[in-house]
DOROLUM-665575 format. One record per residue: residue number from 1; residue in three letters; x, y negated, z negated of N, C-alpha, C in turn. Coordinates in steps of 0.1 Angstrom, whole numbers, plus 5000, padded with zeros to 4 digits. Layout:
<tilums>
{pos:NUM&code:ALA&nu:X&nv:Y&nw:Z&cau:X&cav:Y&caw:Z&cu:X&cv:Y&cw:Z}
...
</tilums>
This chain:
<tilums>
{pos:1&code:UNK&nu:2399&nv:6118&nw:0487&cau:2406&cav:6107&caw:0482&cu:2420&cv:6105&cw:0475}
{pos:2&code:UNK&nu:2421&nv:6115&nw:0468&cau:2436&cav:6116&caw:0465&cu:2444&cv:6115&cw:0476}
{pos:3&code:UNK&nu:2442&nv:6123&nw:0484&cau:2451&cav:6123&caw:0497&cu:2453&cv:6111&cw:0503}
{pos:4&code:UNK&nu:2443&nv:6102&nw:0505&cau:2441&cav:6087&caw:0511&cu:2453&cv:6081&cw:0502}
{pos:5&code:UNK&nu:2446&nv:6078&nw:0487&cau:2458&cav:6072&caw:0479&cu:2474&cv:6076&cw:0479}
{pos:6&code:UNK&nu:2478&nv:6088&nw:0479&cau:2489&cav:6095&caw:0483&cu:2496&cv:6090&cw:0497}
{pos:7&code:UNK&nu:2488&nv:6089&nw:0506&cau:2494&cav:6082&caw:0520&cu:2494&cv:6068&cw:0517}
{pos:8&code:UNK&nu:2488&nv:6062&nw:0510&cau:2491&cav:6045&caw:0512&cu:2502&cv:6047&cw:0503}
{pos:9&code:UNK&nu:2503&nv:6050&nw:0489&cau:2514&cav:6051&caw:0480&cu:2527&cv:6053&cw:0487}
{pos:10&code:UNK&nu:2528&nv:6064&nw:0497&cau:2540&cav:6068&caw:0502&cu:2544&cv:6057&cw:0514}
{pos:11&code:UNK&nu:2536&nv:6051&nw:0521&cau:2536&cav:6043&caw:0528&cu:2544&cv:6030&cw:0523}
{pos:12&code:UNK&nu:2536&nv:6022&nw:0513&cau:2541&cav:6012&caw:0508&cu:2553&cv:6014&cw:0499}
{pos:13&code:UNK&nu:2555&nv:6022&nw:0495&cau:2569&cav:6024&caw:0484&cu:2579&cv:6025&cw:0492}
{pos:14&code:UNK&nu:2576&nv:6030&nw:0507&cau:2589&cav:6029&caw:0513&cu:2588&cv:6021&cw:0525}
{pos:15&code:UNK&nu:2582&nv:6013&nw:0524&cau:2580&cav:6002&caw:0536&cu:2594&cv:5996&cw:0538}
{pos:16&code:UNK&nu:2596&nv:5996&nw:0552&cau:2607&cav:5991&caw:0559&cu:2605&cv:5977&cw:0566}
{pos:17&code:UNK&nu:2613&nv:5967&nw:0560&cau:2609&cav:5955&caw:0570&cu:2622&cv:5950&cw:0578}
{pos:18&code:UNK&nu:2618&nv:5945&nw:0590&cau:2631&cav:5943&caw:0596&cu:2639&cv:5925&cw:0593}
{pos:19&code:UNK&nu:2650&nv:5925&nw:0594&cau:2655&cav:5911&caw:0592&cu:2648&cv:5902&cw:0597}
{pos:20&code:UNK&nu:2646&nv:5902&nw:0612&cau:2638&cav:5889&caw:0618&cu:2623&cv:5890&cw:0620}
{pos:21&code:UNK&nu:2620&nv:5900&nw:0608&cau:2606&cav:5896&caw:0598&cu:2607&cv:5889&cw:0590}
{pos:22&code:UNK&nu:2618&nv:5891&nw:0583&cau:2617&cav:5883&caw:0568&cu:2622&cv:5869&cw:0569}
{pos:23&code:UNK&nu:2629&nv:5865&nw:0580&cau:2633&cav:5852&caw:0584&cu:2622&cv:5842&cw:0584}
{pos:24&code:UNK&nu:2619&nv:5831&nw:0577&cau:2608&cav:5825&caw:0577&cu:2598&cv:5825&cw:0572}
{pos:25&code:UNK&nu:2596&nv:5839&nw:0563&cau:2585&cav:5840&caw:0554&cu:2586&cv:5832&cw:0544}
{pos:26&code:UNK&nu:2572&nv:5826&nw:0538&cau:2572&cav:5821&caw:0529&cu:2574&cv:5826&cw:0514}
{pos:27&code:UNK&nu:2578&nv:5819&nw:0506&cau:2582&cav:5822&caw:0494&cu:2571&cv:5814&cw:0485}
{pos:28&code:UNK&nu:2566&nv:5825&nw:0478&cau:2551&cav:5815&caw:0468&cu:2552&cv:5824&cw:0454}
{pos:29&code:UNK&nu:2549&nv:5814&nw:0444&cau:2547&cav:5814&caw:0432&cu:2536&cv:5818&cw:0427}
{pos:30&code:UNK&nu:2533&nv:5809&nw:0415&cau:2523&cav:5809&caw:0410&cu:2508&cv:5798&cw:0417}
{pos:31&code:UNK&nu:2514&nv:5788&nw:0420&cau:2507&cav:5779&caw:0425&cu:2499&cv:5782&cw:0443}
{pos:32&code:UNK&nu:2492&nv:5776&nw:0446&cau:2485&cav:5778&caw:0461&cu:2498&cv:5773&cw:0473}
{pos:33&code:UNK&nu:2506&nv:5768&nw:0468&cau:2511&cav:5762&caw:0482&cu:2528&cv:5771&cw:0481}
{pos:34&code:UNK&nu:2535&nv:5774&nw:0492&cau:2546&cav:5778&caw:0494&cu:2557&cv:5771&cw:0484}
{pos:35&code:UNK&nu:2567&nv:5775&nw:0481&cau:2576&cav:5769&caw:0473&cu:2587&cv:5767&cw:0486}
{pos:36&code:UNK&nu:2590&nv:5777&nw:0491&cau:2603&cav:5777&caw:0504&cu:2600&cv:5787&cw:0511}
{pos:37&code:UNK&nu:2610&nv:5789&nw:0521&cau:2611&cav:5801&caw:0530&cu:2622&cv:5807&cw:0532}
{pos:38&code:UNK&nu:2622&nv:5818&nw:0535&cau:2637&cav:5823&caw:0533&cu:2642&cv:5821&cw:0546}
{pos:39&code:UNK&nu:2655&nv:5821&nw:0547&cau:2664&cav:5817&caw:0554&cu:2676&cv:5827&cw:0563}
{pos:40&code:UNK&nu:2681&nv:5837&nw:0551&cau:2691&cav:5844&caw:0552&cu:2688&cv:5853&cw:0544}
{pos:41&code:UNK&nu:2693&nv:5868&nw:0546&cau:2697&cav:5876&caw:0536&cu:2710&cv:5881&cw:0533}
{pos:42&code:UNK&nu:2715&nv:5883&nw:0520&cau:2727&cav:5885&caw:0518&cu:2728&cv:5900&cw:0517}
{pos:43&code:UNK&nu:2736&nv:5909&nw:0523&cau:2738&cav:5924&caw:0519&cu:2749&cv:5925&cw:0512}
{pos:44&code:UNK&nu:2750&nv:5934&nw:0505&cau:2769&cav:5939&caw:0494&cu:2772&cv:5947&cw:0503}
{pos:45&code:UNK&nu:2784&nv:5943&nw:0510&cau:2791&cav:5954&caw:0517&cu:2796&cv:5967&cw:0512}
{pos:46&code:UNK&nu:2794&nv:5967&nw:0498&cau:2800&cav:5981&caw:0492&cu:2789&cv:5988&cw:0492}
{pos:47&code:UNK&nu:2776&nv:5987&nw:0490&cau:2767&cav:5996&caw:0489&cu:2755&cv:5994&cw:0494}
{pos:48&code:UNK&nu:2756&nv:5986&nw:0505&cau:2743&cav:5981&caw:0513&cu:2730&cv:5975&cw:0505}
{pos:49&code:UNK&nu:2727&nv:5971&nw:0493&cau:2719&cav:5965&caw:0486&cu:2717&cv:5951&cw:0490}
{pos:50&code:UNK&nu:2704&nv:5945&nw:0490&cau:2703&cav:5932&caw:0489&cu:2710&cv:5923&cw:0479}
{pos:51&code:UNK&nu:2718&nv:5915&nw:0480&cau:2722&cav:5907&caw:0472&cu:2712&cv:5895&cw:0470}
{pos:52&code:UNK&nu:2707&nv:5890&nw:0477&cau:2700&cav:5875&caw:0479&cu:2691&cv:5875&cw:0491}
{pos:53&code:UNK&nu:2682&nv:5865&nw:0487&cau:2672&cav:5860&caw:0497&cu:2678&cv:5848&cw:0499}
{pos:54&code:UNK&nu:2684&nv:5839&nw:0505&cau:2686&cav:5825&caw:0508&cu:2676&cv:5818&cw:0512}
{pos:55&code:UNK&nu:2672&nv:5805&nw:0506&cau:2657&cav:5800&caw:0508&cu:2663&cv:5786&cw:0512}
{pos:56&code:UNK&nu:2674&nv:5782&nw:0511&cau:2680&cav:5766&caw:0516&cu:2694&cv:5770&cw:0517}
{pos:57&code:UNK&nu:2696&nv:5768&nw:0531&cau:2711&cav:5768&caw:0533&cu:2720&cv:5756&cw:0532}
{pos:58&code:UNK&nu:2714&nv:5744&nw:0535&cau:2723&cav:5732&caw:0528&cu:2727&cv:5733&cw:0515}
{pos:59&code:UNK&nu:2718&nv:5733&nw:0506&cau:2721&cav:5736&caw:0491&cu:2725&cv:5750&cw:0485}
{pos:60&code:UNK&nu:2725&nv:5760&nw:0497&cau:2729&cav:5772&caw:0491&cu:2718&cv:5778&cw:0480}
{pos:61&code:UNK&nu:2708&nv:5780&nw:0483&cau:2697&cav:5783&caw:0468&cu:2691&cv:5797&cw:0475}
{pos:62&code:UNK&nu:2691&nv:5803&nw:0464&cau:2691&cav:5818&caw:0466&cu:2678&cv:5824&cw:0454}
{pos:63&code:UNK&nu:2670&nv:5832&nw:0457&cau:2664&cav:5844&caw:0450&cu:2670&cv:5857&cw:0447}
{pos:64&code:UNK&nu:2670&nv:5861&nw:0436&cau:2677&cav:5875&caw:0433&cu:2666&cv:5885&cw:0435}
{pos:65&code:UNK&nu:2672&nv:5895&nw:0443&cau:2659&cav:5907&caw:0444&cu:2651&cv:5911&cw:0430}
{pos:66&code:UNK&nu:2657&nv:5910&nw:0422&cau:2652&cav:5915&caw:0406&cu:2642&cv:5905&cw:0405}
{pos:67&code:UNK&nu:2641&nv:5894&nw:0410&cau:2632&cav:5883&caw:0407&cu:2620&cv:5884&cw:0417}
{pos:68&code:UNK&nu:2620&nv:5892&nw:0426&cau:2607&cav:5892&caw:0435&cu:2598&cv:5902&cw:0431}
{pos:69&code:UNK&nu:2586&nv:5898&nw:0430&cau:2574&cav:5907&caw:0426&cu:2570&cv:5916&cw:0435}
{pos:70&code:UNK&nu:2571&nv:5910&nw:0453&cau:2565&cav:5918&caw:0461&cu:2570&cv:5912&cw:0474}
{pos:71&code:UNK&nu:2574&nv:5919&nw:0481&cau:2582&cav:5914&caw:0496&cu:2573&cv:5922&cw:0506}
{pos:72&code:UNK&nu:2564&nv:5916&nw:0515&cau:2558&cav:5921&caw:0526&cu:2559&cv:5913&cw:0538}
{pos:73&code:UNK&nu:2557&nv:5919&nw:0551&cau:2559&cav:5910&caw:0560&cu:2556&cv:5897&cw:0563}
{pos:74&code:UNK&nu:2544&nv:5892&nw:0556&cau:2542&cav:5879&caw:0557&cu:2543&cv:5871&cw:0544}
{pos:75&code:UNK&nu:2549&nv:5876&nw:0532&cau:2552&cav:5869&caw:0524&cu:2561&cv:5877&cw:0511}
{pos:76&code:UNK&nu:2569&nv:5864&nw:0505&cau:2577&cav:5867&caw:0496&cu:2572&cv:5862&cw:0481}
{pos:77&code:UNK&nu:2569&nv:5871&nw:0469&cau:2561&cav:5868&caw:0461&cu:2568&cv:5868&cw:0447}
{pos:78&code:UNK&nu:2574&nv:5854&nw:0441&cau:2580&cav:5854&caw:0429&cu:2573&cv:5848&cw:0415}
{pos:79&code:UNK&nu:2577&nv:5849&nw:0406&cau:2568&cav:5847&caw:0394&cu:2568&cv:5831&cw:0394}
{pos:80&code:UNK&nu:2578&nv:5822&nw:0394&cau:2578&cav:5806&caw:0395&cu:2590&cv:5803&cw:0400}
{pos:81&code:UNK&nu:2591&nv:5789&nw:0400&cau:2601&cav:5784&caw:0410&cu:2615&cv:5783&cw:0402}
{pos:82&code:UNK&nu:2613&nv:5789&nw:0388&cau:2626&cav:5788&caw:0383&cu:2635&cv:5798&cw:0387}
{pos:83&code:UNK&nu:2631&nv:5808&nw:0393&cau:2640&cav:5821&caw:0399&cu:2650&cv:5814&cw:0409}
{pos:84&code:UNK&nu:2646&nv:5803&nw:0415&cau:2655&cav:5797&caw:0429&cu:2667&cv:5788&cw:0422}
{pos:85&code:UNK&nu:2677&nv:5796&nw:0424&cau:2692&cav:5792&caw:0420&cu:2702&cv:5787&cw:0428}
{pos:86&code:UNK&nu:2712&nv:5782&nw:0425&cau:2722&cav:5782&caw:0432&cu:2729&cv:5793&cw:0433}
{pos:87&code:UNK&nu:2732&nv:5796&nw:0446&cau:2740&cav:5810&caw:0452&cu:2755&cv:5811&cw:0443}
{pos:88&code:UNK&nu:2761&nv:5798&nw:0444&cau:2772&cav:5800&caw:0438&cu:2771&cv:5804&cw:0422}
{pos:89&code:UNK&nu:2760&nv:5803&nw:0417&cau:2760&cav:5809&caw:0399&cu:2763&cv:5824&cw:0400}
{pos:90&code:UNK&nu:2758&nv:5832&nw:0410&cau:2758&cav:5847&caw:0412&cu:2775&cv:5849&cw:0417}
{pos:91&code:UNK&nu:2783&nv:5855&nw:0409&cau:2797&cav:5857&caw:0415&cu:2799&cv:5866&cw:0429}
{pos:92&code:UNK&nu:2791&nv:5877&nw:0428&cau:2791&cav:5886&caw:0440&cu:2786&cv:5879&cw:0453}
{pos:93&code:UNK&nu:2774&nv:5872&nw:0454&cau:2771&cav:5865&caw:0463&cu:2782&cv:5857&cw:0470}
{pos:94&code:UNK&nu:2788&nv:5846&nw:0461&cau:2798&cav:5836&caw:0464&cu:2807&cv:5844&cw:0472}
{pos:95&code:UNK&nu:2812&nv:5858&nw:0466&cau:2824&cav:5865&caw:0473&cu:2821&cv:5870&cw:0484}
{pos:96&code:UNK&nu:2808&nv:5875&nw:0485&cau:2805&cav:5878&caw:0497&cu:2804&cv:5867&cw:0510}
{pos:97&code:UNK&nu:2796&nv:5857&nw:0505&cau:2795&cav:5845&caw:0516&cu:2810&cv:5837&cw:0516}
{pos:98&code:UNK&nu:2818&nv:5838&nw:0509&cau:2831&cav:5830&caw:0512&cu:2842&cv:5840&cw:0523}
{pos:99&code:UNK&nu:2837&nv:5854&nw:0519&cau:2846&cav:5864&caw:0529&cu:2838&cv:5864&cw:0543}
{pos:100&code:UNK&nu:2826&nv:5856&nw:0546&cau:2818&cav:5856&caw:0557&cu:2813&cv:5866&cw:0562}
{pos:101&code:UNK&nu:2809&nv:5877&nw:0553&cau:2804&cav:5893&caw:0557&cu:2789&cv:5894&cw:0558}
{pos:102&code:UNK&nu:2788&nv:5891&nw:0570&cau:2771&cav:5895&caw:0576&cu:2768&cv:5907&cw:0585}
{pos:103&code:UNK&nu:2757&nv:5913&nw:0581&cau:2753&cav:5922&caw:0589&cu:2750&cv:5917&cw:0606}
{pos:104&code:UNK&nu:2737&nv:5909&nw:0605&cau:2736&cav:5904&caw:0618&cu:2742&cv:5897&cw:0627}
{pos:105&code:UNK&nu:2743&nv:5903&nw:0639&cau:2750&cav:5901&caw:0649&cu:2765&cv:5905&cw:0648}
{pos:106&code:UNK&nu:2767&nv:5911&nw:0637&cau:2780&cav:5919&caw:0635&cu:2783&cv:5927&cw:0647}
{pos:107&code:UNK&nu:2796&nv:5930&nw:0653&cau:2798&cav:5940&caw:0659&cu:2800&cv:5953&cw:0652}
{pos:108&code:UNK&nu:2796&nv:5963&nw:0658&cau:2796&cav:5978&caw:0652&cu:2804&cv:5990&cw:0660}
{pos:109&code:UNK&nu:2817&nv:5995&nw:0655&cau:2825&cav:6001&caw:0658&cu:2824&cv:6016&cw:0652}
{pos:110&code:UNK&nu:2828&nv:6026&nw:0659&cau:2828&cav:6038&caw:0654&cu:2843&cv:6040&cw:0647}
{pos:111&code:UNK&nu:2847&nv:6048&nw:0637&cau:2858&cav:6051&caw:0631&cu:2870&cv:6052&cw:0642}
{pos:112&code:UNK&nu:2868&nv:6058&nw:0655&cau:2879&cav:6059&caw:0662&cu:2884&cv:6045&cw:0671}
{pos:113&code:UNK&nu:2872&nv:6036&nw:0668&cau:2875&cav:6023&caw:0673&cu:2868&cv:6019&cw:0688}
{pos:114&code:UNK&nu:2858&nv:6029&nw:0690&cau:2848&cav:6026&caw:0702&cu:2838&cv:6018&cw:0696}
{pos:115&code:UNK&nu:2834&nv:6007&nw:0705&cau:2825&cav:5999&caw:0706&cu:2811&cv:6004&cw:0708}
{pos:116&code:UNK&nu:2802&nv:6002&nw:0698&cau:2789&cav:6006&caw:0699&cu:2780&cv:6000&cw:0702}
{pos:117&code:UNK&nu:2782&nv:5984&nw:0697&cau:2775&cav:5973&caw:0702&cu:2773&cv:5965&cw:0688}
{pos:118&code:UNK&nu:2762&nv:5956&nw:0690&cau:2759&cav:5945&caw:0682&cu:2750&cv:5944&cw:0677}
{pos:119&code:UNK&nu:2749&nv:5945&nw:0662&cau:2737&cav:5943&caw:0652&cu:2723&cv:5934&cw:0659}
{pos:120&code:UNK&nu:2713&nv:5937&nw:0665&cau:2703&cav:5924&caw:0667&cu:2693&cv:5928&cw:0656}
{pos:121&code:UNK&nu:2694&nv:5936&nw:0647&cau:2683&cav:5937&caw:0638&cu:2688&cv:5948&cw:0625}
{pos:122&code:UNK&nu:2682&nv:5945&nw:0617&cau:2684&cav:5955&caw:0606&cu:2672&cv:5959&cw:0598}
{pos:123&code:UNK&nu:2670&nv:5970&nw:0590&cau:2659&cav:5973&caw:0584&cu:2664&cv:5973&cw:0569}
{pos:124&code:UNK&nu:2652&nv:5966&nw:0560&cau:2655&cav:5967&caw:0546&cu:2643&cv:5976&cw:0537}
{pos:125&code:UNK&nu:2648&nv:5986&nw:0531&cau:2638&cav:5991&caw:0523&cu:2634&cv:5979&cw:0510}
{pos:126&code:UNK&nu:2619&nv:5980&nw:0512&cau:2612&cav:5971&caw:0505&cu:2613&cv:5977&cw:0486}
{pos:127&code:UNK&nu:2614&nv:5987&nw:0486&cau:2611&cav:5994&caw:0472&cu:2623&cv:5992&cw:0469}
{pos:128&code:UNK&nu:2636&nv:5995&nw:0474&cau:2650&cav:5996&caw:0467&cu:2658&cv:5985&cw:0470}
{pos:129&code:UNK&nu:2652&nv:5976&nw:0480&cau:2659&cav:5964&caw:0487&cu:2671&cv:5966&cw:0488}
{pos:130&code:UNK&nu:2674&nv:5976&nw:0498&cau:2686&cav:5980&caw:0503&cu:2685&cv:5984&cw:0518}
{pos:131&code:UNK&nu:2697&nv:5981&nw:0523&cau:2697&cav:5985&caw:0537&cu:2693&cv:5999&cw:0545}
{pos:132&code:UNK&nu:2687&nv:6000&nw:0554&cau:2681&cav:6012&caw:0554&cu:2683&cv:6015&cw:0570}
{pos:133&code:UNK&nu:2683&nv:6008&nw:0581&cau:2689&cav:6011&caw:0592&cu:2693&cv:5999&cw:0600}
{pos:134&code:UNK&nu:2703&nv:6002&nw:0609&cau:2709&cav:5994&caw:0615&cu:2703&cv:5992&cw:0632}
{pos:135&code:UNK&nu:2700&nv:5981&nw:0639&cau:2695&cav:5980&caw:0651&cu:2708&cv:5975&cw:0659}
{pos:136&code:UNK&nu:2711&nv:5985&nw:0668&cau:2725&cav:5983&caw:0677&cu:2722&cv:5984&cw:0688}
{pos:137&code:UNK&nu:2729&nv:5973&nw:0698&cau:2730&cav:5977&caw:0712&cu:2740&cv:5968&cw:0718}
{pos:138&code:UNK&nu:2744&nv:5973&nw:0729&cau:2755&cav:5966&caw:0738&cu:2746&cv:5955&cw:0745}
{pos:139&code:UNK&nu:2754&nv:5943&nw:0745&cau:2744&cav:5931&caw:0752&cu:2752&cv:5923&cw:0761}
{pos:140&code:UNK&nu:2748&nv:5913&nw:0769&cau:2757&cav:5907&caw:0779&cu:2753&cv:5889&cw:0773}
{pos:141&code:UNK&nu:2757&nv:5883&nw:0770&cau:2753&cav:5870&caw:0767&cu:2741&cv:5870&cw:0754}
{pos:142&code:UNK&nu:2737&nv:5879&nw:0750&cau:2728&cav:5881&caw:0739&cu:2715&cv:5879&cw:0749}
{pos:143&code:UNK&nu:2714&nv:5880&nw:0760&cau:2702&cav:5878&caw:0770&cu:2696&cv:5894&cw:0772}
{pos:144&code:UNK&nu:2707&nv:5901&nw:0776&cau:2704&cav:5916&caw:0781&cu:2707&cv:5928&cw:0772}
{pos:145&code:UNK&nu:2701&nv:5935&nw:0767&cau:2707&cav:5945&caw:0760&cu:2706&cv:5959&cw:0766}
{pos:146&code:UNK&nu:2713&nv:5970&nw:0765&cau:2713&cav:5979&caw:0770&cu:2719&cv:5992&cw:0756}
{pos:147&code:UNK&nu:2717&nv:6004&nw:0759&cau:2722&cav:6012&caw:0746&cu:2720&cv:6012&cw:0735}
{pos:148&code:UNK&nu:2707&nv:6007&nw:0733&cau:2698&cav:6006&caw:0721&cu:2702&cv:6017&cw:0712}
{pos:149&code:UNK&nu:2704&nv:6017&nw:0701&cau:2706&cav:6027&caw:0691&cu:2699&cv:6021&cw:0678}
{pos:150&code:UNK&nu:2693&nv:6032&nw:0669&cau:2688&cav:6027&caw:0657&cu:2697&cv:6038&cw:0647}
{pos:151&code:UNK&nu:2706&nv:6033&nw:0638&cau:2716&cav:6037&caw:0631&cu:2711&cv:6040&cw:0616}
{pos:152&code:UNK&nu:2710&nv:6052&nw:0609&cau:2708&cav:6050&caw:0594&cu:2717&cv:6046&cw:0587}
{pos:153&code:UNK&nu:2718&nv:6040&nw:0575&cau:2725&cav:6034&caw:0568&cu:2735&cv:6046&cw:0561}
{pos:154&code:UNK&nu:2733&nv:6054&nw:0565&cau:2743&cav:6067&caw:0556&cu:2753&cv:6070&cw:0567}
{pos:155&code:UNK&nu:2752&nv:6064&nw:0581&cau:2761&cav:6064&caw:0591&cu:2773&cv:6054&cw:0587}
{pos:156&code:UNK&nu:2769&nv:6042&nw:0577&cau:2778&cav:6031&caw:0577&cu:2793&cv:6036&cw:0569}
{pos:157&code:UNK&nu:2806&nv:6034&nw:0572&cau:2814&cav:6038&caw:0565&cu:2822&cv:6025&cw:0560}
{pos:158&code:UNK&nu:2821&nv:6013&nw:0568&cau:2827&cav:6001&caw:0560&cu:2819&cv:5990&cw:0565}
{pos:159&code:UNK&nu:2815&nv:5979&nw:0559&cau:2811&cav:5963&caw:0565&cu:2820&cv:5954&cw:0560}
{pos:160&code:UNK&nu:2828&nv:5948&nw:0573&cau:2838&cav:5938&caw:0571&cu:2830&cv:5925&cw:0574}
{pos:161&code:UNK&nu:2838&nv:5915&nw:0576&cau:2834&cav:5900&caw:0582&cu:2834&cv:5904&cw:0595}
{pos:162&code:UNK&nu:2844&nv:5909&nw:0603&cau:2846&cav:5911&caw:0615&cu:2841&cv:5925&cw:0622}
{pos:163&code:UNK&nu:2832&nv:5933&nw:0618&cau:2832&cav:5945&caw:0620&cu:2823&cv:5952&cw:0612}
{pos:164&code:UNK&nu:2813&nv:5962&nw:0617&cau:2808&cav:5972&caw:0609&cu:2813&cv:5984&cw:0613}
{pos:165&code:UNK&nu:2818&nv:5992&nw:0606&cau:2824&cav:6008&caw:0612&cu:2816&cv:6018&cw:0607}
{pos:166&code:UNK&nu:2813&nv:6027&nw:0616&cau:2803&cav:6038&caw:0613&cu:2809&cv:6054&cw:0618}
{pos:167&code:UNK&nu:2803&nv:6063&nw:0613&cau:2811&cav:6077&caw:0615&cu:2813&cv:6081&cw:0628}
{pos:168&code:UNK&nu:2821&nv:6087&nw:0633&cau:2825&cav:6089&caw:0646&cu:2813&cv:6100&cw:0654}
{pos:169&code:UNK&nu:2808&nv:6111&nw:0644&cau:2798&cav:6118&caw:0648&cu:2783&cv:6114&cw:0645}
{pos:170&code:UNK&nu:2785&nv:6102&nw:0652&cau:2771&cav:6096&caw:0648&cu:2757&cv:6103&cw:0655}
{pos:171&code:UNK&nu:2750&nv:6101&nw:0645&cau:2735&cav:6107&caw:0649&cu:2727&cv:6098&cw:0648}
{pos:172&code:UNK&nu:2723&nv:6092&nw:0660&cau:2713&cav:6081&caw:0661&cu:2700&cv:6087&cw:0656}
{pos:173&code:UNK&nu:2693&nv:6078&nw:0653&cau:2677&cav:6079&caw:0647&cu:2672&cv:6081&cw:0659}
{pos:174&code:UNK&nu:2672&nv:6071&nw:0670&cau:2664&cav:6071&caw:0682&cu:2673&cv:6062&cw:0692}
{pos:175&code:UNK&nu:2674&nv:6068&nw:0701&cau:2681&cav:6060&caw:0714&cu:2671&cv:6058&cw:0724}
{pos:176&code:UNK&nu:2668&nv:6046&nw:0726&cau:2656&cav:6039&caw:0734&cu:2662&cv:6043&cw:0748}
{pos:177&code:UNK&nu:2653&nv:6048&nw:0759&cau:2657&cav:6048&caw:0773&cu:2661&cv:6034&cw:0780}
{pos:178&code:UNK&nu:2672&nv:6034&nw:0786&cau:2675&cav:6026&caw:0795&cu:2668&cv:6026&cw:0810}
{pos:179&code:UNK&nu:2660&nv:6011&nw:0812&cau:2656&cav:6012&caw:0823&cu:2662&cv:6004&cw:0833}
{pos:180&code:UNK&nu:2666&nv:6007&nw:0846&cau:2675&cav:6003&caw:0855&cu:2665&cv:5991&cw:0863}
{pos:181&code:UNK&nu:2674&nv:5982&nw:0870&cau:2669&cav:5972&caw:0876&cu:2659&cv:5979&cw:0888}
{pos:182&code:UNK&nu:2664&nv:5987&nw:0893&cau:2657&cav:5995&caw:0904&cu:2646&cv:5998&cw:0899}
{pos:183&code:UNK&nu:2645&nv:6006&nw:0891&cau:2628&cav:6012&caw:0886&cu:2621&cv:6001&cw:0884}
{pos:184&code:UNK&nu:2626&nv:5990&nw:0879&cau:2615&cav:5981&caw:0874&cu:2612&cv:5972&cw:0889}
{pos:185&code:UNK&nu:2620&nv:5971&nw:0901&cau:2614&cav:5964&caw:0910&cu:2608&cv:5976&cw:0918}
{pos:186&code:UNK&nu:2605&nv:5989&nw:0915&cau:2596&cav:5998&caw:0924&cu:2583&cv:5997&cw:0918}
</tilums>
């Protein structure tokens, strides 16, 4: 029984959610109805931590990670609707948004300038509210992806508005095999 609890605890303590899973999930408080939903996630380029969950793009409203009681694949739970504030009230969030720094769809280069691909998703550790992995691939018009890689956050050297720079001696967590069109036709 203890082994089962420890397995459950370790799984839930280090759960990773993908950015694309977080987008659109409902934000709930004390009441039975959802308050809003998540529209974006702002990442701190200096340390990879989540700065804000953007819940209204037109009014630029956000929820700080400290106000999140629980984040799962189907819901973000907060104490009440008073935790939803204007993003401009948090100086660091305002700075990152003003500089246009985003992780999703940003190009990834090695330190020597080699294009590795574009971020098509990224993982967030729900326990620490921090960037955990980058899911990167080369693509054509956003429709066809190849050379998919999963990069650990430790490989990141710098996050800028126009690119993410990673170490030259990349150690990919997982490199998915590429299926050619001739293999599909057979």
